[in-house]
Backbone as XML, in Angstrom:
<?xml version="1.0"?>
<chain id="A" units="angstrom">
  <residue number="1" name="MET">
    <atom name="N" x="-96.871" y="-78.909" z="68.593"/>
    <atom name="CA" x="-98.314" y="-79.314" z="68.266"/>
    <atom name="C" x="-99.271" y="-78.492" z="68.938"/>
  </residue>
  <residue number="2" name="ASN">
    <atom name="N" x="-100.110" y="-77.776" z="68.257"/>
    <atom name="CA" x="-101.058" y="-76.982" z="68.975"/>
    <atom name="C" x="-102.367" y="-77.821" z="69.450"/>
  </residue>
  <residue number="3" name="ARG">
    <atom name="N" x="-103.320" y="-77.235" z="70.058"/>
    <atom name="CA" x="-104.478" y="-77.893" z="70.727"/>
    <atom name="C" x="-105.178" y="-78.669" z="69.505"/>
  </residue>
  <residue number="4" name="ASP">
    <atom name="N" x="-105.571" y="-77.850" z="68.559"/>
    <atom name="CA" x="-106.217" y="-78.413" z="67.406"/>
    <atom name="C" x="-105.500" y="-79.636" z="66.765"/>
  </residue>
  <residue number="5" name="GLU">
    <atom name="N" x="-104.122" y="-79.479" z="66.574"/>
    <atom name="CA" x="-103.350" y="-80.554" z="65.998"/>
    <atom name="C" x="-103.367" y="-81.792" z="66.795"/>
  </residue>
  <residue number="6" name="ARG">
    <atom name="N" x="-103.209" y="-81.634" z="68.313"/>
    <atom name="CA" x="-103.330" y="-82.740" z="69.095"/>
    <atom name="C" x="-104.888" y="-83.510" z="69.080"/>
  </residue>
  <residue number="7" name="ARG">
    <atom name="N" x="-105.754" y="-82.616" z="68.917"/>
    <atom name="CA" x="-107.275" y="-83.148" z="68.892"/>
    <atom name="C" x="-107.277" y="-84.062" z="67.599"/>
  </residue>
  <residue number="8" name="ASP">
    <atom name="N" x="-106.801" y="-83.444" z="66.564"/>
    <atom name="CA" x="-107.114" y="-84.297" z="65.259"/>
    <atom name="C" x="-106.039" y="-85.319" z="65.415"/>
  </residue>
  <residue number="9" name="PHE">
    <atom name="N" x="-104.822" y="-85.377" z="66.004"/>
    <atom name="CA" x="-104.085" y="-86.627" z="66.144"/>
    <atom name="C" x="-105.072" y="-87.711" z="66.796"/>
  </residue>
  <residue number="10" name="VAL">
    <atom name="N" x="-105.481" y="-87.405" z="67.936"/>
    <atom name="CA" x="-106.351" y="-88.417" z="68.888"/>
    <atom name="C" x="-107.548" y="-88.928" z="67.974"/>
  </residue>
  <residue number="11" name="ARG">
    <atom name="N" x="-108.286" y="-87.945" z="67.291"/>
    <atom name="CA" x="-109.367" y="-88.402" z="66.429"/>
    <atom name="C" x="-108.862" y="-89.310" z="65.277"/>
  </residue>
  <residue number="12" name="THR">
    <atom name="N" x="-107.817" y="-89.188" z="64.878"/>
    <atom name="CA" x="-107.472" y="-90.042" z="63.404"/>
    <atom name="C" x="-106.691" y="-91.281" z="63.942"/>
  </residue>
  <residue number="13" name="HIS">
    <atom name="N" x="-106.574" y="-91.604" z="65.232"/>
    <atom name="CA" x="-105.797" y="-92.874" z="65.635"/>
    <atom name="C" x="-106.928" y="-93.746" z="66.445"/>
  </residue>
  <residue number="14" name="ARG">
    <atom name="N" x="-106.464" y="-94.846" z="66.753"/>
    <atom name="CA" x="-107.327" y="-95.794" z="67.345"/>
    <atom name="C" x="-106.755" y="-96.499" z="68.487"/>
  </residue>
  <residue number="15" name="THR">
    <atom name="N" x="-105.479" y="-96.521" z="68.612"/>
    <atom name="CA" x="-104.800" y="-97.440" z="69.634"/>
    <atom name="C" x="-104.103" y="-96.452" z="70.725"/>
  </residue>
  <residue number="16" name="ALA">
    <atom name="N" x="-104.170" y="-97.022" z="72.044"/>
    <atom name="CA" x="-103.462" y="-96.324" z="73.117"/>
    <atom name="C" x="-103.054" y="-97.147" z="74.144"/>
  </residue>
  <residue number="17" name="VAL">
    <atom name="N" x="-102.213" y="-96.688" z="74.992"/>
    <atom name="CA" x="-101.736" y="-97.551" z="76.184"/>
    <atom name="C" x="-102.657" y="-96.808" z="77.521"/>
  </residue>
  <residue number="18" name="PHE">
    <atom name="N" x="-103.274" y="-97.619" z="78.109"/>
    <atom name="CA" x="-104.336" y="-97.174" z="79.031"/>
    <atom name="C" x="-103.547" y="-97.360" z="80.301"/>
  </residue>
  <residue number="19" name="GLY">
    <atom name="N" x="-103.282" y="-96.504" z="81.040"/>
    <atom name="CA" x="-102.719" y="-96.593" z="82.487"/>
    <atom name="C" x="-103.408" y="-96.070" z="83.757"/>
  </residue>
  <residue number="20" name="TYR">
    <atom name="N" x="-103.118" y="-96.756" z="84.761"/>
    <atom name="CA" x="-103.752" y="-96.321" z="85.975"/>
    <atom name="C" x="-103.035" y="-97.004" z="87.018"/>
  </residue>
  <residue number="21" name="GLY">
    <atom name="N" x="-103.340" y="-96.290" z="88.478"/>
    <atom name="CA" x="-102.741" y="-96.897" z="89.487"/>
    <atom name="C" x="-103.508" y="-98.042" z="90.205"/>
  </residue>
  <residue number="22" name="ARG">
    <atom name="N" x="-102.862" y="-99.034" z="90.542"/>
    <atom name="CA" x="-103.518" y="-100.106" z="91.148"/>
    <atom name="C" x="-103.676" y="-99.741" z="92.657"/>
  </residue>
  <residue number="23" name="LYS">
    <atom name="N" x="-104.402" y="-100.588" z="93.307"/>
    <atom name="CA" x="-104.625" y="-100.520" z="94.777"/>
    <atom name="C" x="-103.271" y="-100.753" z="95.440"/>
  </residue>
  <residue number="24" name="SER">
    <atom name="N" x="-102.587" y="-101.782" z="94.985"/>
    <atom name="CA" x="-101.230" y="-102.228" z="95.558"/>
    <atom name="C" x="-100.434" y="-102.469" z="94.396"/>
  </residue>
  <residue number="25" name="ASP">
    <atom name="N" x="-98.989" y="-102.460" z="94.670"/>
    <atom name="CA" x="-97.984" y="-102.787" z="93.491"/>
    <atom name="C" x="-97.936" y="-101.368" z="92.908"/>
  </residue>
  <residue number="26" name="GLY">
    <atom name="N" x="-97.343" y="-101.669" z="91.659"/>
    <atom name="CA" x="-97.077" y="-100.593" z="90.719"/>
    <atom name="C" x="-98.195" y="-100.292" z="89.771"/>
  </residue>
  <residue number="27" name="PRO">
    <atom name="N" x="-98.172" y="-99.276" z="88.948"/>
    <atom name="CA" x="-99.083" y="-98.885" z="88.010"/>
    <atom name="C" x="-99.366" y="-100.180" z="86.909"/>
  </residue>
  <residue number="28" name="ALA">
    <atom name="N" x="-100.710" y="-100.149" z="86.422"/>
    <atom name="CA" x="-100.930" y="-101.328" z="85.366"/>
    <atom name="C" x="-101.070" y="-100.286" z="83.992"/>
  </residue>
  <residue number="29" name="GLN">
    <atom name="N" x="-100.942" y="-101.124" z="82.892"/>
    <atom name="CA" x="-100.956" y="-100.559" z="81.701"/>
    <atom name="C" x="-101.360" y="-101.633" z="80.624"/>
  </residue>
  <residue number="30" name="SER">
    <atom name="N" x="-102.214" y="-101.311" z="79.741"/>
    <atom name="CA" x="-102.776" y="-102.368" z="78.831"/>
    <atom name="C" x="-102.832" y="-101.496" z="77.501"/>
  </residue>
  <residue number="31" name="ILE">
    <atom name="N" x="-102.923" y="-102.162" z="76.318"/>
    <atom name="CA" x="-103.191" y="-101.644" z="75.151"/>
    <atom name="C" x="-104.504" y="-101.623" z="74.839"/>
  </residue>
  <residue number="32" name="VAL">
    <atom name="N" x="-105.226" y="-100.463" z="74.393"/>
    <atom name="CA" x="-106.667" y="-100.528" z="74.134"/>
    <atom name="C" x="-107.155" y="-100.007" z="72.899"/>
  </residue>
  <residue number="33" name="TYR">
    <atom name="N" x="-108.263" y="-100.139" z="72.167"/>
    <atom name="CA" x="-108.661" y="-99.406" z="71.080"/>
    <atom name="C" x="-109.607" y="-98.488" z="71.591"/>
  </residue>
  <residue number="34" name="TYR">
    <atom name="N" x="-109.811" y="-97.406" z="70.828"/>
    <atom name="CA" x="-110.735" y="-96.292" z="71.299"/>
    <atom name="C" x="-111.190" y="-95.707" z="70.099"/>
  </residue>
  <residue number="35" name="VAL">
    <atom name="N" x="-112.399" y="-94.966" z="70.394"/>
    <atom name="CA" x="-112.975" y="-94.069" z="69.327"/>
    <atom name="C" x="-113.375" y="-92.782" z="69.715"/>
  </residue>
  <residue number="36" name="THR">
    <atom name="N" x="-113.569" y="-91.789" z="69.346"/>
    <atom name="CA" x="-113.858" y="-90.360" z="69.979"/>
    <atom name="C" x="-115.373" y="-90.151" z="69.593"/>
  </residue>
  <residue number="37" name="ASP">
    <atom name="N" x="-115.888" y="-89.375" z="70.386"/>
    <atom name="CA" x="-117.369" y="-89.023" z="70.288"/>
    <atom name="C" x="-117.352" y="-87.490" z="70.781"/>
  </residue>
  <residue number="38" name="GLY">
    <atom name="N" x="-117.218" y="-86.498" z="69.789"/>
    <atom name="CA" x="-117.100" y="-85.296" z="70.231"/>
    <atom name="C" x="-115.704" y="-85.066" z="70.839"/>
  </residue>
  <residue number="39" name="ASP">
    <atom name="N" x="-115.702" y="-84.521" z="72.045"/>
    <atom name="CA" x="-114.480" y="-84.271" z="72.873"/>
    <atom name="C" x="-114.121" y="-85.478" z="73.944"/>
  </residue>
  <residue number="40" name="ASP">
    <atom name="N" x="-115.011" y="-86.541" z="73.844"/>
    <atom name="CA" x="-114.893" y="-87.833" z="74.582"/>
    <atom name="C" x="-114.243" y="-88.897" z="73.919"/>
  </residue>
  <residue number="41" name="ILE">
    <atom name="N" x="-113.522" y="-89.581" z="74.718"/>
    <atom name="CA" x="-112.660" y="-90.607" z="74.079"/>
    <atom name="C" x="-113.359" y="-91.894" z="75.047"/>
  </residue>
  <residue number="42" name="LEU">
    <atom name="N" x="-113.856" y="-92.777" z="73.811"/>
    <atom name="CA" x="-114.644" y="-94.078" z="74.444"/>
    <atom name="C" x="-113.539" y="-95.314" z="74.352"/>
  </residue>
  <residue number="43" name="VAL">
    <atom name="N" x="-113.552" y="-95.997" z="75.318"/>
    <atom name="CA" x="-112.718" y="-97.179" z="75.386"/>
    <atom name="C" x="-113.668" y="-98.251" z="75.751"/>
  </residue>
  <residue number="44" name="SER">
    <atom name="N" x="-113.650" y="-99.312" z="74.946"/>
    <atom name="CA" x="-114.328" y="-100.522" z="75.389"/>
    <atom name="C" x="-113.791" y="-101.496" z="76.191"/>
  </residue>
  <residue number="45" name="THR">
    <atom name="N" x="-114.272" y="-101.984" z="77.373"/>
    <atom name="CA" x="-113.801" y="-102.917" z="78.131"/>
    <atom name="C" x="-114.783" y="-103.556" z="78.919"/>
  </residue>
  <residue number="46" name="MET">
    <atom name="N" x="-114.565" y="-104.701" z="79.606"/>
    <atom name="CA" x="-115.595" y="-105.542" z="80.087"/>
    <atom name="C" x="-115.544" y="-104.795" z="81.781"/>
  </residue>
  <residue number="47" name="GLY">
    <atom name="N" x="-116.912" y="-104.807" z="81.923"/>
    <atom name="CA" x="-117.253" y="-104.221" z="83.369"/>
    <atom name="C" x="-116.468" y="-104.854" z="84.546"/>
  </residue>
  <residue number="48" name="ALA">
    <atom name="N" x="-116.201" y="-105.974" z="84.603"/>
    <atom name="CA" x="-115.357" y="-106.692" z="85.599"/>
    <atom name="C" x="-113.876" y="-106.531" z="85.486"/>
  </residue>
  <residue number="49" name="ARG">
    <atom name="N" x="-113.313" y="-105.785" z="84.425"/>
    <atom name="CA" x="-111.993" y="-105.670" z="84.483"/>
    <atom name="C" x="-111.491" y="-104.591" z="85.365"/>
  </residue>
  <residue number="50" name="ALA">
    <atom name="N" x="-110.136" y="-104.596" z="85.495"/>
    <atom name="CA" x="-109.461" y="-103.760" z="86.435"/>
    <atom name="C" x="-109.464" y="-102.318" z="85.843"/>
  </residue>
  <residue number="51" name="LYS">
    <atom name="N" x="-109.513" y="-102.181" z="84.548"/>
    <atom name="CA" x="-109.576" y="-100.897" z="83.919"/>
    <atom name="C" x="-110.951" y="-100.063" z="84.277"/>
  </residue>
  <residue number="52" name="ALA">
    <atom name="N" x="-112.066" y="-100.819" z="84.310"/>
    <atom name="CA" x="-113.457" y="-100.161" z="84.561"/>
    <atom name="C" x="-113.485" y="-99.782" z="86.052"/>
  </residue>
  <residue number="53" name="LYS">
    <atom name="N" x="-112.966" y="-100.837" z="86.789"/>
    <atom name="CA" x="-112.850" y="-100.442" z="88.443"/>
    <atom name="C" x="-111.881" y="-99.422" z="88.762"/>
  </residue>
  <residue number="54" name="ALA">
    <atom name="N" x="-110.800" y="-99.143" z="88.046"/>
    <atom name="CA" x="-110.013" y="-97.980" z="88.383"/>
    <atom name="C" x="-110.637" y="-96.780" z="88.020"/>
  </residue>
  <residue number="55" name="VAL">
    <atom name="N" x="-111.416" y="-96.573" z="86.897"/>
    <atom name="CA" x="-112.049" y="-95.588" z="86.411"/>
    <atom name="C" x="-113.007" y="-95.072" z="87.534"/>
  </residue>
  <residue number="56" name="ALA">
    <atom name="N" x="-113.843" y="-95.994" z="88.034"/>
    <atom name="CA" x="-114.880" y="-95.846" z="89.028"/>
    <atom name="C" x="-114.104" y="-95.419" z="90.356"/>
  </residue>
  <residue number="57" name="ARG">
    <atom name="N" x="-113.161" y="-95.966" z="90.707"/>
    <atom name="CA" x="-112.295" y="-95.712" z="92.047"/>
    <atom name="C" x="-111.731" y="-94.474" z="92.043"/>
  </residue>
  <residue number="58" name="LEU">
    <atom name="N" x="-110.895" y="-94.207" z="90.838"/>
    <atom name="CA" x="-110.126" y="-93.082" z="90.763"/>
    <atom name="C" x="-110.574" y="-91.739" z="90.078"/>
  </residue>
  <residue number="59" name="GLY">
    <atom name="N" x="-111.511" y="-92.049" z="89.152"/>
    <atom name="CA" x="-111.948" y="-90.954" z="88.273"/>
    <atom name="C" x="-110.899" y="-90.377" z="87.240"/>
  </residue>
  <residue number="60" name="LYS">
    <atom name="N" x="-109.646" y="-90.750" z="87.383"/>
    <atom name="CA" x="-108.511" y="-90.495" z="86.480"/>
    <atom name="C" x="-107.827" y="-91.612" z="86.016"/>
  </residue>
  <residue number="61" name="VAL">
    <atom name="N" x="-107.531" y="-91.549" z="84.724"/>
    <atom name="CA" x="-106.514" y="-92.518" z="84.075"/>
    <atom name="C" x="-105.527" y="-91.852" z="83.180"/>
  </residue>
  <residue number="62" name="SER">
    <atom name="N" x="-104.436" y="-92.559" z="82.964"/>
    <atom name="CA" x="-103.686" y="-92.066" z="81.585"/>
    <atom name="C" x="-103.909" y="-92.737" z="80.366"/>
  </residue>
  <residue number="63" name="LEU">
    <atom name="N" x="-103.867" y="-91.992" z="79.295"/>
    <atom name="CA" x="-103.862" y="-92.599" z="78.011"/>
    <atom name="C" x="-102.961" y="-91.953" z="76.848"/>
  </residue>
  <residue number="64" name="CYS">
    <atom name="N" x="-102.015" y="-93.064" z="76.621"/>
    <atom name="CA" x="-100.843" y="-92.553" z="75.640"/>
    <atom name="C" x="-101.491" y="-92.903" z="74.415"/>
  </residue>
  <residue number="65" name="VAL">
    <atom name="N" x="-101.774" y="-91.963" z="73.491"/>
    <atom name="CA" x="-102.170" y="-92.504" z="72.033"/>
    <atom name="C" x="-100.920" y="-92.802" z="71.134"/>
  </residue>
  <residue number="66" name="LEU">
    <atom name="N" x="-101.184" y="-93.744" z="70.566"/>
    <atom name="CA" x="-99.886" y="-94.203" z="69.864"/>
    <atom name="C" x="-99.974" y="-93.916" z="68.238"/>
  </residue>
  <residue number="67" name="GLU">
    <atom name="N" x="-98.935" y="-93.727" z="67.786"/>
    <atom name="CA" x="-98.826" y="-93.261" z="66.279"/>
    <atom name="C" x="-98.679" y="-94.531" z="65.530"/>
  </residue>
  <residue number="68" name="GLU">
    <atom name="N" x="-99.574" y="-95.040" z="64.948"/>
    <atom name="CA" x="-99.582" y="-96.356" z="64.283"/>
    <atom name="C" x="-98.629" y="-96.313" z="63.075"/>
  </residue>
  <residue number="69" name="GLY">
    <atom name="N" x="-98.395" y="-95.345" z="62.304"/>
    <atom name="CA" x="-97.669" y="-95.021" z="61.099"/>
    <atom name="C" x="-97.912" y="-96.069" z="60.082"/>
  </residue>
  <residue number="70" name="ALA">
    <atom name="N" x="-99.085" y="-96.442" z="59.996"/>
    <atom name="CA" x="-99.377" y="-97.575" z="58.971"/>
    <atom name="C" x="-99.351" y="-96.731" z="57.406"/>
  </residue>
  <residue number="71" name="LYS">
    <atom name="N" x="-99.657" y="-95.485" z="57.359"/>
    <atom name="CA" x="-99.744" y="-94.953" z="55.893"/>
    <atom name="C" x="-98.381" y="-94.749" z="55.468"/>
  </residue>
  <residue number="72" name="ARG">
    <atom name="N" x="-97.612" y="-94.115" z="56.464"/>
    <atom name="CA" x="-96.196" y="-93.723" z="56.255"/>
    <atom name="C" x="-95.296" y="-95.155" z="55.847"/>
  </residue>
  <residue number="73" name="GLU">
    <atom name="N" x="-95.662" y="-96.302" z="56.501"/>
    <atom name="CA" x="-94.906" y="-97.540" z="56.544"/>
    <atom name="C" x="-95.313" y="-98.225" z="55.255"/>
  </residue>
  <residue number="74" name="GLY">
    <atom name="N" x="-96.319" y="-97.764" z="54.283"/>
    <atom name="CA" x="-96.735" y="-98.443" z="53.220"/>
    <atom name="C" x="-97.305" y="-99.643" z="53.478"/>
  </residue>
  <residue number="75" name="ARG">
    <atom name="N" x="-98.137" y="-99.802" z="54.608"/>
    <atom name="CA" x="-98.787" y="-101.198" z="55.170"/>
    <atom name="C" x="-100.019" y="-101.502" z="54.224"/>
  </residue>
  <residue number="76" name="VAL">
    <atom name="N" x="-100.256" y="-102.591" z="54.134"/>
    <atom name="CA" x="-101.435" y="-103.223" z="53.437"/>
    <atom name="C" x="-102.321" y="-104.133" z="54.370"/>
  </residue>
  <residue number="77" name="VAL">
    <atom name="N" x="-103.524" y="-104.373" z="53.880"/>
    <atom name="CA" x="-104.254" y="-105.234" z="54.584"/>
    <atom name="C" x="-104.395" y="-106.412" z="53.907"/>
  </residue>
  <residue number="78" name="LEU">
    <atom name="N" x="-104.107" y="-107.720" z="54.576"/>
    <atom name="CA" x="-104.082" y="-109.000" z="53.993"/>
    <atom name="C" x="-105.447" y="-109.705" z="54.433"/>
  </residue>
  <residue number="79" name="ARG">
    <atom name="N" x="-106.073" y="-110.162" z="53.478"/>
    <atom name="CA" x="-107.454" y="-110.849" z="53.858"/>
    <atom name="C" x="-107.014" y="-112.212" z="53.917"/>
  </residue>
  <residue number="80" name="LEU">
    <atom name="N" x="-107.243" y="-112.954" z="54.993"/>
    <atom name="CA" x="-106.871" y="-114.341" z="55.182"/>
    <atom name="C" x="-108.023" y="-115.209" z="55.400"/>
  </residue>
  <residue number="81" name="ARG">
    <atom name="N" x="-108.218" y="-116.362" z="54.784"/>
    <atom name="CA" x="-109.497" y="-117.183" z="55.104"/>
    <atom name="C" x="-108.705" y="-118.509" z="55.390"/>
  </residue>
  <residue number="82" name="PRO">
    <atom name="N" x="-108.796" y="-119.002" z="56.624"/>
    <atom name="CA" x="-108.284" y="-120.113" z="57.167"/>
    <atom name="C" x="-109.081" y="-121.428" z="56.539"/>
  </residue>
  <residue number="83" name="TYR">
    <atom name="N" x="-108.365" y="-122.284" z="56.355"/>
    <atom name="CA" x="-108.967" y="-123.615" z="55.893"/>
    <atom name="C" x="-108.756" y="-124.624" z="56.886"/>
  </residue>
  <residue number="84" name="GLN">
    <atom name="N" x="-107.865" y="-124.540" z="57.947"/>
    <atom name="CA" x="-107.755" y="-125.408" z="59.042"/>
    <atom name="C" x="-106.865" y="-124.783" z="60.022"/>
  </residue>
  <residue number="85" name="THR">
    <atom name="N" x="-107.120" y="-125.234" z="61.269"/>
    <atom name="CA" x="-106.342" y="-124.827" z="62.708"/>
    <atom name="C" x="-105.661" y="-126.019" z="62.982"/>
  </residue>
  <residue number="86" name="PHE">
    <atom name="N" x="-104.685" y="-125.700" z="64.019"/>
    <atom name="CA" x="-103.955" y="-126.698" z="64.593"/>
    <atom name="C" x="-104.086" y="-126.606" z="66.184"/>
  </residue>
  <residue number="87" name="HIS">
    <atom name="N" x="-104.548" y="-127.619" z="66.837"/>
    <atom name="CA" x="-104.881" y="-127.552" z="68.018"/>
    <atom name="C" x="-103.906" y="-128.569" z="68.903"/>
  </residue>
  <residue number="88" name="SER">
    <atom name="N" x="-103.282" y="-127.882" z="69.938"/>
    <atom name="CA" x="-102.524" y="-128.549" z="70.851"/>
    <atom name="C" x="-102.847" y="-128.368" z="72.289"/>
  </residue>
  <residue number="89" name="PRO">
    <atom name="N" x="-103.087" y="-129.326" z="72.888"/>
    <atom name="CA" x="-103.816" y="-129.284" z="74.326"/>
    <atom name="C" x="-102.743" y="-128.670" z="75.048"/>
  </residue>
  <residue number="90" name="PRO">
    <atom name="N" x="-103.169" y="-127.649" z="76.005"/>
    <atom name="CA" x="-102.328" y="-126.816" z="76.747"/>
    <atom name="C" x="-101.761" y="-127.655" z="78.161"/>
  </residue>
  <residue number="91" name="LYS">
    <atom name="N" x="-100.660" y="-127.340" z="78.533"/>
    <atom name="CA" x="-100.123" y="-127.662" z="79.747"/>
    <atom name="C" x="-99.680" y="-126.602" z="80.580"/>
  </residue>
  <residue number="92" name="HIS">
    <atom name="N" x="-100.193" y="-126.328" z="81.813"/>
    <atom name="CA" x="-100.013" y="-125.111" z="82.522"/>
    <atom name="C" x="-98.949" y="-125.389" z="83.644"/>
  </residue>
  <residue number="93" name="VAL">
    <atom name="N" x="-98.110" y="-124.369" z="83.891"/>
    <atom name="CA" x="-97.056" y="-124.473" z="85.007"/>
    <atom name="C" x="-97.512" y="-123.390" z="86.021"/>
  </residue>
  <residue number="94" name="HIS">
    <atom name="N" x="-97.871" y="-123.850" z="87.211"/>
    <atom name="CA" x="-98.375" y="-123.031" z="88.294"/>
    <atom name="C" x="-97.315" y="-122.777" z="89.286"/>
  </residue>
  <residue number="95" name="GLN">
    <atom name="N" x="-96.286" y="-123.686" z="89.380"/>
    <atom name="CA" x="-95.221" y="-123.642" z="90.352"/>
    <atom name="C" x="-94.016" y="-124.403" z="90.005"/>
  </residue>
  <residue number="96" name="ALA">
    <atom name="N" x="-92.888" y="-124.217" z="90.583"/>
    <atom name="CA" x="-91.736" y="-124.809" z="90.000"/>
    <atom name="C" x="-91.774" y="-126.473" z="89.763"/>
  </residue>
  <residue number="97" name="SER">
    <atom name="N" x="-92.436" y="-127.023" z="90.836"/>
    <atom name="CA" x="-92.659" y="-128.402" z="90.973"/>
    <atom name="C" x="-93.350" y="-128.996" z="89.786"/>
  </residue>
  <residue number="98" name="ASP">
    <atom name="N" x="-93.937" y="-128.165" z="89.145"/>
    <atom name="CA" x="-94.771" y="-128.671" z="87.961"/>
    <atom name="C" x="-94.030" y="-128.818" z="86.598"/>
  </residue>
  <residue number="99" name="VAL">
    <atom name="N" x="-92.618" y="-128.328" z="86.637"/>
    <atom name="CA" x="-91.539" y="-128.642" z="85.551"/>
    <atom name="C" x="-91.002" y="-129.763" z="85.870"/>
  </residue>
  <residue number="100" name="ASP">
    <atom name="N" x="-91.215" y="-130.943" z="85.348"/>
    <atom name="CA" x="-90.620" y="-132.216" z="85.308"/>
    <atom name="C" x="-90.862" y="-133.172" z="84.306"/>
  </residue>
  <residue number="101" name="GLU">
    <atom name="N" x="-90.477" y="-134.250" z="84.075"/>
    <atom name="CA" x="-90.459" y="-135.174" z="83.066"/>
    <atom name="C" x="-91.980" y="-135.428" z="82.617"/>
  </residue>
  <residue number="102" name="LYS">
    <atom name="N" x="-92.875" y="-135.130" z="83.491"/>
    <atom name="CA" x="-94.340" y="-135.389" z="83.087"/>
    <atom name="C" x="-95.037" y="-134.154" z="82.403"/>
  </residue>
  <residue number="103" name="LEU">
    <atom name="N" x="-94.120" y="-133.234" z="82.192"/>
    <atom name="CA" x="-94.620" y="-131.867" z="81.528"/>
    <atom name="C" x="-94.504" y="-132.294" z="79.904"/>
  </residue>
  <residue number="104" name="LEU">
    <atom name="N" x="-95.501" y="-133.021" z="79.454"/>
    <atom name="CA" x="-95.403" y="-133.315" z="77.979"/>
    <atom name="C" x="-96.845" y="-133.000" z="77.508"/>
  </residue>
  <residue number="105" name="HIS">
    <atom name="N" x="-96.914" y="-132.377" z="76.295"/>
    <atom name="CA" x="-98.036" y="-132.084" z="75.642"/>
    <atom name="C" x="-98.572" y="-133.286" z="75.153"/>
  </residue>
  <residue number="106" name="GLY">
    <atom name="N" x="-99.840" y="-133.295" z="75.128"/>
    <atom name="CA" x="-100.495" y="-134.297" z="74.308"/>
    <atom name="C" x="-100.632" y="-134.192" z="72.813"/>
  </residue>
  <residue number="107" name="LEU">
    <atom name="N" x="-101.031" y="-134.991" z="71.962"/>
    <atom name="CA" x="-100.882" y="-135.094" z="70.507"/>
    <atom name="C" x="-101.766" y="-133.890" z="69.942"/>
  </residue>
  <residue number="108" name="GLY">
    <atom name="N" x="-101.256" y="-133.201" z="69.165"/>
    <atom name="CA" x="-102.116" y="-132.091" z="68.564"/>
    <atom name="C" x="-102.837" y="-132.753" z="67.498"/>
  </residue>
  <residue number="109" name="ASP">
    <atom name="N" x="-103.822" y="-131.816" z="66.714"/>
    <atom name="CA" x="-104.497" y="-132.180" z="65.723"/>
    <atom name="C" x="-104.754" y="-131.173" z="64.732"/>
  </residue>
  <residue number="110" name="SER">
    <atom name="N" x="-104.739" y="-131.386" z="63.488"/>
    <atom name="CA" x="-105.296" y="-130.309" z="62.426"/>
    <atom name="C" x="-106.760" y="-130.520" z="62.484"/>
  </residue>
  <residue number="111" name="LEU">
    <atom name="N" x="-107.583" y="-129.271" z="62.529"/>
    <atom name="CA" x="-108.918" y="-129.425" z="62.342"/>
    <atom name="C" x="-109.401" y="-128.444" z="61.313"/>
  </residue>
  <residue number="112" name="PRO">
    <atom name="N" x="-110.479" y="-128.772" z="60.704"/>
    <atom name="CA" x="-110.981" y="-127.907" z="59.674"/>
    <atom name="C" x="-111.493" y="-126.744" z="60.338"/>
  </residue>
  <residue number="113" name="TRP">
    <atom name="N" x="-111.396" y="-125.634" z="59.560"/>
    <atom name="CA" x="-111.953" y="-124.385" z="59.900"/>
    <atom name="C" x="-113.401" y="-124.343" z="60.027"/>
  </residue>
</chain>
């Protein structure tokens, strides 16, 4: 793939793996959506997220653009219109002692959309 083909690939795709070195521990990676603006790649994230802080701290990150393959796979878009949702109150496990006979979910409920 030559330079023009690589740039065209990046321009015609929208998902990537965003990777950066954390201050401690191993590297971090997350899936992001992006758009291009000329030769720039624009990734949207919240300012308080580690991704934004890593760019400010390091000035360099890795971006692995993913081949979605949607056209080749014959994918279609399904339009869904919810009529109701199901709500189940969450129970959180923070430590091993939280897993016991009291770890029961409350009753859920179907709610109109």
